[in-house]
C-alpha positions in Angstrom: -32.2 -11.7 -6.2 -34.6 -8.9 -5.2 -33.6 -5.6 -3.5 -34.1 -6.8 0.0 -32.2 -10.1 -0.5 -29.3 -8.1 -2.0 -29.3 -5.5 0.8 -29.0 -8.1 3.6 -25.8 -9.8 2.2 -24.4 -6.2 1.9 -25.1 -5.6 5.6 -23.6 -9.0 6.5 -20.4 -8.3 4.5 -20.0 -4.7 5.8 -20.9 -5.6 9.4 -18.2 -8.3 9.5 -15.7 -6.0 8.1 -16.6 -3.2 10.6 -16.0 -5.6 13.5 -12.7 -6.8 12.0 -11.3 -3.3 11.4 -12.6 -1.9 14.7 -11.2 -4.7 16.8 -7.8 -4.5 15.1 -7.4 -0.7 15.7 -9.2 -0.1 19.0 -6.4 -1.6 21.1 -4.1 1.3 20.4 -6.2 3.7 22.4 -7.5 1.2 24.9 -4.0 0.1 25.9 -3.0 3.7 26.6 -5.5 3.7 29.4 -5.2 0.1 30.5 -1.5 0.5 31.2 -2.3 3.2 33.7 -5.4 1.6 35.3 -3.7 -1.8 35.7 -0.1 -0.7 35.8 0.7 -3.2 33.1 4.3 -4.3 32.5 5.7 -4.5 28.9 5.2 -8.3 28.9 1.6 -7.9 30.0 0.9 -5.4 27.3 2.4 -7.6 24.6 0.4 -10.6 25.9 -2.8 -8.5 25.8 -2.1 -7.4 22.2 -1.0 -10.8 21.0 -4.1 -12.5 22.5 -6.2 -11.3 19.5 -3.7 -12.6 17.0 -3.4 -16.0 18.9 -7.2 -16.3 18.8 -7.2 -15.5 15.1 -4.5 -18.0 14.4 -6.3 -20.7 16.3 -9.5 -20.0 14.4 -7.6 -20.2 11.1 -6.5 -23.7 12.0 -9.9 -25.0 13.4 -12.4 -22.7 11.6 -12.2 -24.2 8.1 -13.7 -27.5 9.2 -16.4 -25.6 11.1 -17.3 -23.6 8.0 -17.4 -26.6 5.7 -19.3 -28.9 8.1 -21.7 -26.5 9.8 -22.2 -24.2 6.9 -21.4 -20.5 6.2 -24.5 -19.0 7.8 -24.3 -20.9 11.1 -20.6 -20.0 11.3 -21.4 -16.3 10.9 -24.1 -16.6 13.7 -21.6 -18.5 15.9 -18.9 -15.9 15.3 -21.3 -13.0 16.2 -22.2 -14.7 19.4 -18.6 -15.3 20.3 -17.8 -11.6 19.6 -20.6 -10.5 21.9 -19.3 -12.9 24.6 -15.8 -11.7 24.2 -16.9 -8.0 24.4 -18.7 -8.8 27.7 -15.4 -10.3 29.1 -13.5 -7.2 28.1 -15.8 -5.0 30.3 -14.6 -6.9 33.4 -12.0 -5.0 35.3 -9.5 -7.9 35.6 -6.4 -8.6 33.5 -7.1 -12.3 32.9 -10.6 -11.5 31.7 -9.1 -8.9 29.3 -6.7 -11.5 27.8 -9.4 -14.1 27.5 -11.8 -11.6 26.0 -9.3 -10.4 23.4 -8.5 -14.1 22.4 -12.2 -14.9 22.1 -12.8 -11.8 19.9 -9.8 -12.7 17.8 -11.1 -16.3 17.3 -14.6 -14.9 16.4 -13.2 -12.2 14.1 -11.2 -14.7 12.0 -14.2 -17.1 11.7 -16.4 -14.2 10.6 -13.9 -13.0 8.0 -13.6 -16.3 6.3 -17.3 -17.3 6.5 -18.6 -13.9 5.4 -16.5 -13.7 2.2 -17.4 -17.3 1.3 -21.1 -16.9 2.1 -21.6 -13.7 0.1 -19.5 -15.0 -2.9 -21.7 -18.1 -3.1 -25.0 -16.3 -2.5 -24.9 -13.6 -5.2 -24.8 -13.7 -8.9 -21.4 -13.5 -10.7 -21.9 -9.9 -11.8 -22.5 -8.8 -8.2 -19.9 -11.0 -6.5 -16.9 -8.6 -6.9 -18.8 -5.6 -5.4 -20.5 -7.5 -2.5 -17.4 -9.5 -1.4 -15.2 -6.3 -1.6 -17.6 -4.5 0.7 -16.0 -6.5 3.5 -12.8 -4.7 2.9 -14.7 -1.4 2.8 -16.1 -2.3 6.3 -12.6 -3.0 7.5 -11.3 0.4 6.5 -14.3 2.2 7.9 -13.9 0.2 11.1 -10.3 1.3 11.5 -11.3 4.9 11.0 -14.1 4.5 13.5 -11.7 3.0 16.1 -9.3 6.0 15.7 -12.2 8.4 16.2 -13.4 6.6 19.3 -9.8 6.5 20.6 -9.6 10.3 20.2 -13.0 10.9 21.8 -12.4 8.6 24.8 -8.8 9.5 25.3 -9.4 11.5 28.5 -12.5 9.6 29.7 -12.3 7.7 33.0 -12.6 3.9 32.1 -12.9 5.0 28.5 -11.4 1.6 27.5 -14.7 0.0 28.5 -16.5 2.2 26.0 -13.9 1.5 23.3 -14.3 -2.3 23.7 -18.0 -2.2 24.3 -18.9 -0.2 21.1 -17.8 -3.2 19.1 -21.2 -4.7 19.9 -22.9 -2.3 17.6 -21.6 -3.6 14.2 -21.8 -7.1 15.6 -25.5 -6.7 16.2 -25.9 -5.3 12.7 -24.3 -8.4 11.2 -26.2 -10.8 13.5 -29.6 -9.2 12.7 -28.8 -9.2 8.9 -27.9 -12.8 8.8 -30.8 -13.8 11.0 -33.3 -11.9 8.8 -32.2 -13.7 5.6 -34.9 -16.2 4.7 -34.2 -19.7 6.0 -34.6 -21.1 2.5 -31.9 -18.9 1.1 -28.7 -20.8 0.4 -25.8 -20.4 -1.9 -25.9 -21.5 -5.5 -22.8 -23.7 -4.7 -24.6 -25.2 -1.8 -27.5 -26.2 -4.0 -25.1 -27.8 -6.5 -23.3 -29.6 -3.7 -26.6 -31.1 -2.5 -27.4 -32.3 -6.1 -24.0 -33.7 -7.1 -21.8 -36.2 -5.3 -18.8 -34.7 -3.5 -15.3 -35.3 -4.6 -13.9 -36.2 -1.2 -11.6 -33.3 -0.6 -9.6 -32.9 2.7 -6.8 -30.8 3.9 -4.2 -33.0 2.2 -6.0 -32.5 -1.1 -4.7 -28.9 -1.1 -1.3 -30.2 -2.0 -2.3 -32.7 -4.7 -2.1 -32.2 -8.4 -5.6 -33.6 -8.9 -8.0 -30.9 -10.1 -5.0 -28.6 -10.1 -5.3 -28.1 -6.3 -1.6 -27.5 -5.8 -1.7 -24.5 -8.2 -4.8 -23.1 -6.4 -3.1 -23.4 -3.1 0.0 -21.7 -4.5 -2.1 -18.8 -5.8 -3.8 -18.5 -2.4 -0.5 -18.5 -0.4 1.0 -16.0 -2.8 -1.9 -13.6 -2.3 -1.8 -13.7 1.5 2.0 -13.7 1.9 2.8 -10.9 -0.6 0.1 -8.6 0.8 1.9 -8.8 4.2 5.5 -8.9 3.1 5.1 -5.7 1.1 4.9 -4.0 4.4 1.4 -2.6 4.4 0.6 -3.5 8.1 3.6 -1.5 9.2 2.7 1.5 7.0 -0.7 1.7 8.9 0.3 0.6 12.4 3.5 2.7 12.5 2.2 5.6 10.4 2.7 8.3 13.1 6.2 6.9 13.9 7.2 7.0 10.2 5.8 10.6 9.8 7.7 11.7 12.9 11.0 10.3 11.6 10.4 12.2 8.4 10.1 15.6 10.1 6.4 15.9 10.9 7.1 16.7 14.5 4.0 18.6 15.6 1.0 16.7 17.1 -1.4 18.2 14.6 0.8 17.3 11.6 1.2 13.7 12.7 -2.5 13.2 13.4 -3.6 14.9 10.2 -1.2 12.8 8.2 -2.4 9.6 9.8 -6.1 10.5 9.3 -5.4 11.5 5.7 -3.8 8.1 5.2 -6.9 6.4 6.6 -9.2 8.5 4.4 -7.2 7.6 1.3 -7.5 3.9 2.2 -11.3 4.2 2.5 -11.8 6.1 -0.8 -9.4 3.8 -2.7 -11.3 0.7 -1.4 -14.6 2.2 -2.6 -13.0 2.8 -6.0 -11.8 -0.8 -6.1 -15.3 -2.0 -5.3 -16.8 -0.2 -8.3 -14.0 -1.5 -10.6 -13.7 -5.1 -9.5 -16.6 -6.4 -11.7 -15.8 -4.0 -14.6 -12.0 -4.0 -14.9 -11.3 -7.4 -13.4 -9.3 -8.9 -10.6 -6.0 -9.3 -12.5 -5.5 -5.7 -13.7 -6.4 -4.3 -10.2 -4.0 -6.6 -8.4 -1.1 -6.5 -10.8 -1.5 -2.7 -11.3 -1.7 -2.2 -7.5 1.5 -4.2 -7.0 3.2 -2.1 -9.7 2.2 1.3 -8.2 3.1 0.0 -4.7 6.6 -0.9 -5.9 7.2 2.5 -7.5 5.9 4.3 -4.4 8.0 2.3 -2.0 11.1 2.8 -4.1 10.5 6.5 -4.1 10.1 6.5 -0.3 13.3 4.4 0.2 15.4 6.6 -2.1 14.1 9.9 -0.7 14.5 8.7 2.9 18.3 8.5 2.3 18.3 12.2 1.4 15.5 13.5 3.7 15.8 14.9 7.2 15.2 11.5 8.7 15.4 10.5 12.4 16.3 6.9 12.8 14.3 4.8 15.2 15.6 2.1 17.6 13.5 -0.5 19.4 13.3 0.0 23.2 10.9 -1.9 25.5 9.3 0.2 28.2 7.1 -0.9 31.0 5.3 2.3 31.8 5.3 5.3 29.5 6.1 8.8 30.7 6.9 12.0 29.0 10.4 11.7 30.2 10.9 8.4 28.5 9.5 9.7 25.3 11.6 12.8 25.0 14.8 11.2 24.0 17.3 13.0 21.8 15.1 15.5 20.0 14.2 18.9 21.4 10.5 18.5 20.3 8.4 17.3 23.2 6.1 14.4 22.4 3.2 13.7 24.7 1.6 10.4 25.4 -1.3 11.3 23.1 1.0 11.4 20.1 1.5 7.6 20.4 -2.2 6.8 20.4 -1.8 5.3 16.9 1.8 4.2 16.9 3.9 1.5 18.5 2.0 1.7 21.8 -0.2 -1.1 20.6 2.7 -3.5 20.8 4.3 -2.2 23.9 7.4 -1.2 21.9 8.5 2.4 22.0 10.7 4.1 19.4 13.8 5.8 20.4 14.8 8.7 18.2 18.4 9.0 17.2 20.1 12.1 15.9 18.9 13.3 12.5 20.9 12.7 9.3 22.0 15.8 7.4 20.5 16.3 4.0 21.8 17.8 0.8 18.2 18.2 -0.5 15.4 20.4 0.6 14.1 18.2 3.4 10.6 19.8 3.4 10.0 19.0 -0.2 11.4 15.5 0.2 9.1 14.9 3.2 6.0 15.9 1.3 7.0 13.7 -1.6 7.4 10.9 0.8 4.0 11.6 2.3 2.3 11.5 -1.1 4.2 8.3 -2.0 2.9 6.7 1.2 -0.6 7.7 0.3 0.0 6.3 -3.2 1.2 3.0 -1.7 -1.8 2.7 0.6 -4.1 3.6 -2.2 -2.6 1.0 -4.5 -2.8 -1.7 -1.7 -6.5 -0.8 -1.1 -7.3 -1.1 -4.8 -5.4 -4.3 -5.3 -4.3 -6.5 -2.4 -6.9 -5.3 0.1 -10.1 -6.4 -1.5 -8.8 -8.7 -4.3 -7.1 -11.2 -2.0 -10.3 -12.1 -0.2 -12.4 -12.0 -3.3 -10.1 -14.4 -5.2 -9.7 -16.7 -2.2 -13.5 -17.1 -2.1 -13.5 -18.0 -5.9 -10.6 -20.3 -6.7 -11.3 -23.3 -4.5 -13.9 -26.0 -4.9 -17.1 -25.7 -2.8 -16.4 -28.9 -0.8 -13.1 -27.6 0.6 -13.5 -23.9 0.3 -13.8 -23.2 4.0 -10.7 -25.3 4.9 -8.7 -23.8 2.0 -9.6 -20.3 3.1 -8.7 -21.2 6.7 -5.3 -22.7 5.6 -4.3 -19.6 3.7 -5.7 -17.4 6.5 -3.4 -19.1 8.9 -0.4 -18.1 6.8 -1.8 -14.6 6.5 -2.0 -14.1 10.3 1.4 -15.7 10.9 3.0 -13.3 8.3 1.1 -10.4 9.8 2.6 -11.1 13.2 6.1 -11.6 11.8 6.1 -8.4 9.7 4.6 -6.2 12.5 6.8 -7.4 15.3 10.1 -7.2 13.3 9.6 -3.7 11.9 11.5 -1.7 14.5 14.2 -4.4 14.7 14.7 -4.4 10.9 15.1 -0.6 11.0 17.8 -1.1 13.6 19.5 -3.6 11.4 19.3 -2.1 7.9 17.7 1.3 8.3 14.4 2.8 7.3 15.4 3.5 3.6 16.7 0.0 3.0 13.5 -1.5 4.5 11.3 0.4 2.1 13.5 -0.6 -0.8 13.1 -4.2 0.3 9.3 -3.8 0.4 9.4 -2.3 -3.1 11.5 -5.2 -4.4 9.0 -7.7 -2.9 6.1 -5.8 -4.7 8.0 -6.2 -8.0 8.3 -9.9 -7.5 4.6 -10.2 -6.5 3.6 -8.4 -9.7 5.7 -10.7 -11.9 4.4 -13.9 -10.2 0.8 -12.8 -10.5 1.3 -12.1 -14.2 2.4 -15.7 -14.5 -0.1 -17.6 -12.4 -3.2 -15.5 -11.6 -6.4 -16.3 -13.5 -9.1 -13.8 -14.3 -12.4 -14.6 -12.6 -14.5 -11.6 -13.6 -18.1 -12.3 -14.9 -17.7 -16.1 -14.2 -19.8 -18.3 -12.0 -17.9 -20.3 -9.3 -18.6 -23.5 -11.2 -17.0 -22.1 -14.4 -14.0 -20.9 -12.4 -13.6 -24.3 -10.8 -13.9 -26.1 -14.2 -11.3 -23.8 -15.8 -8.8 -24.4 -13.0 -9.4 -28.1 -13.0 -8.6 -28.2 -16.7 -5.7 -25.8 -16.4 -7.5 -23.3 -18.7 -7.2 -19.7 -17.6 -9.6 -17.6 -19.7 -8.2 -14.1 -19.7 -9.8 -10.8 -20.4 -8.2 -8.8 -23.2 -7.3 -6.0 -20.7 -5.6 -8.3 -18.2 -1.9 -7.8 -18.9 -1.9 -10.2 -21.8 -2.5 -13.9 -22.0 -0.9 -16.5 -19.9 1.1 -19.5 -20.9 1.7 -22.7 -19.0 5.1 -24.2 -18.4 4.3 -27.2 -20.5 3.6 -24.9 -23.5 0.3 -26.5 -24.3 -2.0 -24.2 -26.3 -4.8 -24.4 -23.8 -5.3 -20.7 -23.2 -7.7 -18.7 -25.3 -9.9 -15.7 -24.7 -13.5 -16.3 -23.8 -15.7 -13.4 -22.7 -18.9 -13.5 -20.6 -21.2 -13.4 -23.6 -19.5 -16.4 -25.3 -19.7 -18.4 -22.1 -23.5 -17.6 -21.7 -24.1 -18.7 -25.3 -22.2 -21.9 -24.7 -24.4 -22.6 -21.7 -27.5 -22.0 -23.9 
């Protein structure tokens, strides 16, 4: 592939990620203005926020067939057109149009996320696949930061929410132009093989069959998407300012800087993961990331029990006012403080009296902040990019789109469940116990991945498919040791990229 052909897939991947991250995060600032302009009730706010997730869930159910039948490239073009149409709807000053626009954008965003990762993984050579597919995650993190920046800039602008929604058209056009400029004769290596060889007749039910080891592949995919959500990462990002407030960072400047710092750490860590994915391998990054997350989350949970923590309770509010927000703590919190917190779900945290601490609360709070950054960094190196990279590699070409959509459906469902139960779980078991629970789940994830996860570094998609069909996981020597199957058959042995190339010759 020449330089131009390599650049265009990069822009396709990054553009799709930018749209994904931007659309996820922009609602936090837009909703702050919309609730005033439209006098939205709590239910209306929740419907508006949930519309994006409902659209994404619908796309995860229907989009797989679209991607497999119409192709990856056409699906990306279709999703870009839908995003632009949804963006136009969001500029209409009517509540039904806003809900429909957000649902349309959510549907398009999910189609784009699946088809981009698959398209790029099939288009590029094995030695470039890890970097280029992981660029999608880089785009997501940059999109989230861009959304926070736009939220801050447009916070006091009349009808600023229209600019917030409208600017999503910029990365969408970048993606559309990039995919459109790819030569029409460019198709993925797997697509060429599919045209040359008879298909194996896969369908959705094939994902649960033992034939070609499909059940194991599905189990790996579900483990990836479920564990990345149940380790609590969405809550760490969406409720970052709320968590920092409960830990004693009461000033507006401290909360904003802490949240921005968390976002910057996420971007830098994702960039590091991109450079390491094709050098170190998927297994070490994912298992190592789970391990670091577990340690960091345990530290947070243990120190929260000794820190100057304010507990949060879940209180639904229709319209926010400064009086509502200033509950039991003397520090006054303005509406702007909640620009990146639970405003986006219409749920407002109520602060309860602080717990006395035998330790130095300032030191403990800073350790907690560093642990939060370590957890976010570990997620961004492991779960963030590796999940989507592995999902684009482990399934056969004929059913890859539908398999990706199936696992994506569970991903979005888990995302909704984890996000909307966060404050209620704090009410039930407390913030320290919740972080300890997340840490325990991260330990379980690392143990399961050590058992079932194959290494796909430096391998073509055809070789990965062959290994999985034969139950032969070729591991790199640095990938946490070799795997063994439950049946005890001596099928696993080390084969590096050079040996595989010689075998092909």
